[in-house]
N, C-alpha and C positions, 0 to 999 in steps of 0.2 A: 504494500500500500504506500502511496505517496502521503507523507505526513507533513502538514504545515501547521505552525503554531505561533503564538505570541502571548506575551503577558499584557493584561489589560484590566481596566476597571469598568465602571458603568454596568453594574449587574442587571438592573431593571431594563435598560436599553438592550443588552445582549439577550435577555430572556424573550423580549418581544420579537427580536429578529429571528431567534431560533424557532419560535412558534408560528412565524408568519407563513401564510400560504400564498403570498403574492407571486413568488417566482417558482414555487414548488408544486408538483402534482400531489405529493403526499408528505405529511409531517407526522412523526411519531415520537412521543416522549417515551423513551425506553426505560430509563433508569434515573432515579433521584436517590442518592445514597449519602447518608451522614447528615441530613438536614432534619429539622423538626417537621417541616411541611413537605408534603408530597407534590405540591404545586410548584412549577418551575419558577414563576414570577415571585412567589412568596419565599422560595428557597434562596433565590439570589438577593432578595431584600435582606434576608438574614446575613448574607455575606457582606452586604453594604454596612449593616449595623455593626458587625464584628470588626470589619476593617476600619471603621471610624475610630476604634480604640487604639489604632496603631498609626504610624506615619506612612504606611504603604498605600500608594495610589493604584498601582497595577496589582491588585490582590487576587486576580484570577489568572489561571493558565488555560488558554483556549486552544484546542487542537482540532484539525479536521483530518479524517481518515478517508482517503480516496483510493478505492481499488482500481486496477487498470481496466481499460476498456475490454469488454467481453467476459470479464471475471464476474462470478456471482457468489461472493462469500456469504456465509450464513451469519445470523445474529451472534452465534457463539464465536465465530471467527472475529467479528468486530470486538466482542468482549475481551477475547484473548489479546487482541492487538492493544486495546486500551490498558489492560493489565501490564503488558510488556512495556508500554510507554511509562506508566507510573513507577514501575520498578526501576527503569533506567534513570528516571529523573528524581527519584527519592520522594515520590508523592504517595507512597502506600498509605492506605487507611485515611487519606484526606477526603473530605466531602467532594462528591463529583456528580455530574449529570451527563447523560448520553441522550442525544436527540438524533433521529434518523431523518434525512431528507431524500426524497426521490424526485428526479427531474430528468426528462428526456430519456426515460428508460434506464437510468443509472441511479444507484443508491450509494450514498456516502453518509458518514456519521460525524457529528460534532460532539466532542467530549470536553467538558469544562471542569477543572479542579479548583478548589480553594487553595491558595498559597499560604493562608494564615494558619499557623499552629496555635490552636485555640488555648491550649494549656499554658504556653509561654507567651502568647500574644505577640508574636513576631512572624515576619514573612519568611518562608522557606526560600533560600537562595538556589536558583536553578541556573548554574553557569554552563555556558557552551551548549545550550540545549539544541541548537540546530545540528551540531555535529553528532550529538547523542541520538537525536531523532533519525538522522541519516543511517546510523548503525542499525537501529531498530527496523527501519524501512527495508534495508538490505536483507535482514534476517527474515522478514515477512515474505519478501519476494522469493527467497530461496526455499522457505518452508512450503509455500504453496506451488512452487514450480512455475511461477509467472516469469515472463521475459523481463529481464532487468532493464529499466530505462537508462538511457545514455548518461543522464546526470548523476546516477547513483554508482556508476562503474568507475573504478580507478583506471585511468588510461593504461597503466602498466599491466593491469590484470584483465583487460578487455580482449574479446575476440578480435584479432587483427582484421577480420573481414568487415568489421564495423569501424575501423580506423578511418579518420580523415587523412588527407595527404600530410598535413602538418603533424598529426599524431604518429603516423608511420615514421616520419623522419626523426621525431623525438624518441620513439621506441628503439629505432635502429641505433641511435647514438648512445642511449643509456642502457637498455636491456634490463634484465632482472638478475640480481645476484643470488647465490645459492640459499642464503638465509631467507630472502623474500619468497623463493620458490617453495621451501619447506613450509613456511607459514601459510602460503596459498593452499597447498595440498591439505594441510591440517584443517584449515577452515572448511574446505570442501567436504572433507571426511566427516567432521563433527556436525555439519548441518545437513547431512544426507543420511537417509535410512534405507536406501535401496539402490540397486545398480543404475536405474534410470535417473534418479535424483542426483547421484554422484556424477554420472556422465554429463548431465545437463550443467551442473555446477562447474565442471572442468571446461565444458564447451564455452561457457560465458567468459572464461579467462584464456581462451585460445588453445586449449588442450583437447586432444581426442583420445578417448579410452580405447586401448587396443590389446591384442594378445601377443605376448613376447615369445621368444624362442623356446622357453621351457614351460609353455602353457600358463605362465603367470600373467597377471594384469600389469600393464604399463600404460603410460600416457605419452603421446607424441605431441610436441608443441608445433607451432606454425613454421618453425625452422627445420623440422625433421628430427630434432633431438629426442631421445627416448629417456624416460624417467621411470624408475620402479615405484609403483604406487605404495607398496608397503614401506619401503625405505624413506620415501619423501614424506609420507603421512605419519611416520613413526608408529606404525601398528604391526602386529604380527601377520605373517602370510596367511595363516589359517583364518584369522579374522577377516582378511580381505576376501578370501574364498567364500566364507559363510555369508558375507553381505552381498557380494557381487555375483555369486553363482557360477555358472558354467562359462569358462573363457571362450567357448566356441560361439557364443552369442555376440562377440565383438570381432571386428576385423583384425587381420594380421598387421604387424607393424608396417610392412611394405605397402599393403593395401591402404592403410591409413595415410602413409606418406604420399602415395600417388593421388589420393582423393584431396588431401590438403593442397598439394602442389598444383593440381588442376584449378582449384578455386582461387588460390593465391595468385597464380599467373594472370588470370583474368582480372583480378582486383588490381594488381600492379600495372597491368596494361592500361587500366582506367586511370591510375595515378599518372602514368606517362602522358596520356592525352590531356589530363587536367593540368599537369605541369607545363606542357607545351603551350596550352591555351593561356595559362597565367603568364608565361614568359612573353607571349605575343602581346598580351594586354599591357604588361609592364613596359615593354619596349615602346609601344605606342604612347603610353603615358609619359615616358622619359623623353621621347622624341618631341612630343608636344611641349614639354617643359623646356627642352633645349631651344625649340623654335621661338617660344614665347620669350625666353631669356634673351635670345639674339635680337629680337625686335625691340625689346625694352632697352637693351644696351645701345642699340642704334639711336633710339629716341633720346636717351640720356646724353649721348655724345653730341647729337644735333642741338639739343637745348644748351649744352655747355658752349658749343661753337657759336651759337647765336648770342649768348650772353657775353662771351669774350669779345666777339666782334663789335657788339654794341658798346662795350666799355672801351675797346681800343679806339673807336671813332670818337667817342667823347673825350678821351684823354689826348688824342691827336689834335682835336680842335682846341683843347685847352692849351696845349703846347704851342700851337700855331698862333694863338691869340697873344702870346707873350712877345712875339717878334714885332718890333716897331715898324710903322709904315710912314710914308710921306717924308717930310723934312726931318722928323725925329729919327726915322730909320736911317736916313743918310748920315745924320750926325752920329748915331750909334756905330755905324760902320767905320766912320772916320776915327772915333775914339776907341774902338775895339770892343765896345759893349755888346754889339750884335753877335760877334763871334762867341762870346761867353754864353749868351742866351742859347744860341744854336747848339753849342757843346753840351749845355745842360739838357736841352731837349733830346739830343741824340742819346745821352747817357740814360735818361729816364725811359726813352723808347726801348732801349736795349734791355733794361731791367724789367720793363713791362712785358717784353717778348719772352724773357726767361721765366717770368712769373706765370704767364699764360701756358707756356710749355709744361711747367711743373704741375699746374692744375690739370692739364690734359693727361699727363703721365699718371698722376694720382688716380684719376677716374679710371683710366685703362687698367692700371694695376689692380684696383679694387674689383673691376669686372672680371679680370682674368682669374683672380682668386675664387670668385663665385663660380665661374665656368669650370675651373679645375675641380671644385667640390662636386659639381654635378657630374663631371666626367668620371671621377673616382666612384661615385655612386653607380653610374652606368656600368663601369667595369666590374665592380663588386657584384652587382646584380647578375650580370652576364656570367661571371665565373661561378657564382652560387647556383644559378639555374643549370649550367652545364654539369656541375658536380652532382647535383640532385638527379638529373636525368641519367648520368652515367651509373650512379649507384642503383637507381631503379632498374636499369637494363641489366646490370650485373645480377640483381636479385631475380629478375625474370629468368635469366639464363640458368641460375642455380635451381630454381623450381622446375624448369623444363627438364633439367638433368634428373631431378628427383622423380619426375613423372615418367621416366623411361621404364618400360617393362622390365628390362634387365640392365642393371648398372654395370659399368665396366669393371674388370678385375682390379685395376689400380684403386678405384674408388672403394671397392669392398675391402681391399687390404688396408687402406687408410682408416676405414671405419673400425675394422677389427683391432688395429693398433690403438685407436682412440679408446675402445672399450677396455683394452688391457690397462690403460692408464686411468681408467675410471671416468671417462668423459664420452660424450656422444660425438657424432660427426660434426665437423666445423663448417658452417655455412657462411662464415665471414661476419657474423654479428659479434659485437662486443658483449662481454659478459658483465 
């Protein structure tokens, strides 16, 4: 079940909402426990009165229990789920109410607990309740054999056939270490009471239950590596046989590898197509950015050119105005004053020219830095995309080799040698 919850106040308002028929086809008050009154509105008014003696404003813990589409849990199943939640959160024996809502052919439950410890008159602290509820939700999905939603699965434990391209790249880089694998097998074993439940739990994490060389049960991961169920789960071989039954009911290791390889190859080919499409989109976006940058830079240079030219004309006119004209000009020429003014104008004009050049150079240098940053981004993206495509194609080649009916002798020798050293075949993934 998907569990959503929050701490809140406003008991009377919540009671009216829970009993409202406005958006529901059916509303059923299933349980009122630990209150003086059996009426939901009066019961929540009791909570209001008790909470008034404390400083707690959000004195209720309200949770919704939503089964997946197509599932039809019983009233007892909802009750067990509510019990599991209150055990996980430390709300045992607290007053609670359960209300069922039915809408569009689906049924879900609302469970409300009091957070107030009436004997001590203080609120029960419920820390990290979202993480705790996620754990309970996972246990409920495994217990009922429902398909686990994407949001509840740890990407490192998920079936690779449901990976996105980004998750595949992350899983390939990180992988699972031996400790995580043992923990994973133990969880699957502890939450399964039959062969089908255990196989389903393994499948959700990317493992296929298979029959080993000695008729024992093993698990094959999406890379083709083989793991002993008894050793990884930390249980006795006879206990595995008692729970899982006849090994003849599961495929051989090579058959499991070939089935996995066929499915993974198609999945990876889809990743290749997606990666190529994303690369093309990325190139178009970067080309647009490059074109836009070039146009903007041209505009900036033109604006600077116009400003410098305007200033140059103004300064030239100002310098020209210094030169004397008429009789005064003749007199200045005779006395040498005209030459001094002209020398001053030439010196100022040269300095102005150097200044304008420096401003142009500064703008160009700034634009070049910006363009180099973009070019580095273009190069990094191209190299990253090429590396990703290369790794994906290498993975496809390995899975195609796994899918061959008869693998070559050198490969078999390599696998035997790996088993002697206590490891499975190496398909190039980091551990």
